[in-house]
C-alpha positions in Angstrom: -0.1 0.7 -0.1 1.0 3.8 -1.0 1.6 6.5 1.6 0.4 9.9 0.7 0.9 12.8 2.4 -1.6 15.4 3.2 -2.1 18.8 4.6 -5.5 20.0 5.4 -6.0 23.3 7.1 -9.6 22.9 8.7 -11.5 26.2 10.1 -12.8 24.3 13.1 -13.3 21.0 14.9 -16.5 20.2 12.9 -14.4 20.0 9.3 -11.7 18.2 11.0 -14.5 15.4 12.1 -16.0 15.5 8.1 -12.8 14.9 6.9 -12.1 11.9 9.8 -15.5 10.5 8.1 -14.8 10.7 4.5 -11.3 8.5 5.3 -13.5 6.2 7.1 -16.7 5.8 4.6 -13.7 4.8 1.8 -12.1 2.5 4.3 -9.1 4.6 4.1 -6.5 3.8 6.8 -5.3 7.4 8.4 -3.4 9.2 11.0 -3.9 12.1 12.2 -1.1 14.2 13.0 -1.1 17.3 16.0 1.3 19.9 14.7 3.8 20.0 17.6 5.0 23.6 18.5 8.5 25.1 19.6 9.9 24.2 23.4 8.8 27.1 25.5 12.2 27.7 26.6 13.4 28.1 23.3 10.8 30.6 22.2 11.9 33.0 25.1 15.0 32.7 24.3 14.6 33.8 21.0 11.8 36.6 22.2 14.8 38.3 24.7 17.5 38.0 21.6 15.3 39.8 19.4 14.5 42.6 22.5 18.3 42.7 23.1 19.0 43.4 19.0 16.2 46.0 19.6 17.9 48.1 22.4 21.5 47.7 20.2 23.0 45.1 21.9 23.8 42.6 19.2 26.4 42.6 16.6 25.9 43.6 12.8 28.9 40.9 10.9 28.6 41.9 7.1 27.8 38.9 4.6 31.2 39.4 3.0 33.1 39.3 6.5 31.5 35.9 7.1 
């Protein structure tokens, strides 16, 4: 059996249930994978770094100097 991946962007829970119902009606096996969020500590560090850049605490490096 061949696996095909779909990305679906339903607007509400009702649409999710409708999609599941269609797959079940056609006896199609499927998996629902919830989107994973970033690690909260990582997000905190990124936001802090952005704030420090706004405050002028960052260092700019020209592309040619990399």
